BATI-66670 format. One record per residue (C-alpha): x, y, z; residue number from 1; residue in three letters; chain. Coordinates in pm, whole numbers, always signed. Layout:
<recs>
{x: X&y: Y&z: Z&k: NUM&r: ala&c: A}
...
</recs>
This chain:
<recs>
{x: -603&y: +787&z: -693&k: 1&r: met&c: A}
{x: -780&y: +1126&z: -685&k: 2&r: ser&c: A}
{x: -684&y: +1416&z: -912&k: 3&r: val&c: A}
{x: -535&y: +1600&z: -611&k: 4&r: lys&c: A}
{x: -317&y: +1298&z: -529&k: 5&r: asp&c: A}
{x: -212&y: +1276&z: -891&k: 6&r: ala&c: A}
{x: -110&y: +1641&z: -913&k: 7&r: val&c: A}
{x: +98&y: +1610&z: -596&k: 8&r: ala&c: A}
{x: +254&y: +1286&z: -716&k: 9&r: ala&c: A}
{x: +343&y: +1440&z: -1050&k: 10&r: arg&c: A}
{x: +510&y: +1742&z: -891&k: 11&r: phe&c: A}
{x: +693&y: +1516&z: -647&k: 12&r: asp&c: A}
{x: +824&y: +1303&z: -933&k: 13&r: arg&c: A}
{x: +935&y: +1607&z: -1137&k: 14&r: leu&c: A}
{x: +1115&y: +1748&z: -833&k: 15&r: cys&c: A}
{x: +1290&y: +1418&z: -763&k: 16&r: arg&c: A}
{x: +1392&y: +1377&z: -1131&k: 17&r: glu&c: A}
{x: +1544&y: +1727&z: -1126&k: 18&r: arg&c: A}
{x: +1696&y: +1701&z: -782&k: 19&r: gly&c: A}
{x: +1512&y: +2001&z: -641&k: 20&r: ile&c: A}
{x: +1330&y: +2050&z: -315&k: 21&r: arg&c: A}
{x: +982&y: +2191&z: -273&k: 22&r: tyr&c: A}
{x: +1110&y: +2526&z: -152&k: 23&r: asn&c: A}
{x: +1327&y: +2550&z: -467&k: 24&r: glu&c: A}
{x: +1020&y: +2473&z: -679&k: 25&r: leu&c: A}
{x: +836&y: +2757&z: -499&k: 26&r: ala&c: A}
{x: +1118&y: +2998&z: -579&k: 27&r: thr&c: A}
{x: +1130&y: +2895&z: -942&k: 28&r: leu&c: A}
{x: +752&y: +2937&z: -974&k: 29&r: ala&c: A}
{x: +728&y: +3265&z: -782&k: 30&r: gly&c: A}
{x: +493&y: +3121&z: -517&k: 31&r: val&c: A}
{x: +540&y: +3086&z: -142&k: 32&r: thr&c: A}
{x: +688&y: +2766&z: -6&k: 33&r: pro&c: A}
{x: +369&y: +2723&z: +199&k: 34&r: ser&c: A}
{x: +172&y: +2707&z: -125&k: 35&r: thr&c: A}
{x: +379&y: +2411&z: -243&k: 36&r: val&c: A}
{x: +390&y: +2233&z: +94&k: 37&r: tyr&c: A}
{x: +11&y: +2280&z: +137&k: 38&r: ser&c: A}
{x: -51&y: +2121&z: -204&k: 39&r: met&c: A}
{x: +175&y: +1827&z: -113&k: 40&r: met&c: A}
{x: +2&y: +1774&z: +227&k: 41&r: asp&c: A}
{x: -234&y: +1475&z: +184&k: 42&r: pro&c: A}
{x: -484&y: +1626&z: +427&k: 43&r: val&c: A}
{x: -506&y: +1972&z: +267&k: 44&r: arg&c: A}
{x: -402&y: +1943&z: -95&k: 45&r: arg&c: A}
{x: -623&y: +2221&z: -233&k: 46&r: asp&c: A}
{x: -468&y: +2334&z: -555&k: 47&r: val&c: A}
{x: -583&y: +2571&z: -828&k: 48&r: ser&c: A}
{x: -517&y: +2550&z: -1197&k: 49&r: val&c: A}
{x: -334&y: +2883&z: -1175&k: 50&r: val&c: A}
{x: -99&y: +2739&z: -914&k: 51&r: thr&c: A}
{x: -37&y: +2428&z: -1131&k: 52&r: val&c: A}
{x: +41&y: +2659&z: -1427&k: 53&r: lys&c: A}
{x: +289&y: +2866&z: -1221&k: 54&r: lys&c: A}
{x: +462&y: +2554&z: -1093&k: 55&r: leu&c: A}
{x: +481&y: +2411&z: -1445&k: 56&r: cys&c: A}
{x: +622&y: +2743&z: -1570&k: 57&r: asp&c: A}
{x: +886&y: +2729&z: -1300&k: 58&r: gly&c: A}
{x: +985&y: +2377&z: -1410&k: 59&r: leu&c: A}
{x: +970&y: +2465&z: -1781&k: 60&r: gly&c: A}
{x: +692&y: +2212&z: -1841&k: 61&r: val&c: A}
{x: +378&y: +2278&z: -2042&k: 62&r: thr&c: A}
{x: +39&y: +2196&z: -1897&k: 63&r: leu&c: A}
{x: -4&y: +1938&z: -2175&k: 64&r: gly&c: A}
{x: +320&y: +1763&z: -2082&k: 65&r: ala&c: A}
{x: +235&y: +1782&z: -1711&k: 66&r: phe&c: A}
{x: -101&y: +1613&z: -1753&k: 67&r: phe&c: A}
{x: +32&y: +1360&z: -2012&k: 68&r: ser&c: A}
{x: +173&y: +1138&z: -1739&k: 69&r: ala&c: A}
{x: +91&y: +799&z: -1592&k: 70&r: pro&c: A}
{x: -40&y: +962&z: -1272&k: 71&r: glu&c: A}
{x: -341&y: +1089&z: -1464&k: 72&r: phe&c: A}
{x: -435&y: +773&z: -1658&k: 73&r: glu&c: A}
{x: -629&y: +591&z: -1387&k: 74&r: met&c: A}
{x: -806&y: +861&z: -1189&k: 75&r: leu&c: A}
{x: -1108&y: +796&z: -965&k: 76&r: glu&c: A}
{x: -1440&y: +958&z: -1049&k: 77&r: gln&c: A}
{x: -1472&y: +1295&z: -879&k: 78&r: glu&c: A}
{x: -1851&y: +1292&z: -909&k: 79&r: ile&c: A}
{x: -2016&y: +1084&z: -642&k: 80&r: glu&c: A}
</recs>
């Protein structure tokens, strides 16, 4: 799994656990729905640390708690 896939999977899991949709996450985080949907798109999935922080803030999750998840334990090497 790549780091982009892990970030998307983590936000997907958090949304499912809380029963919220991606557009609700966008509203909570103060970003556009297209920002969230773009991040979740397996083809595009460009995401910045600032966006991750905003989405975490919207969910009331610290960056430390966000990245302390199983999705990030077995990441592929990004350097080829």
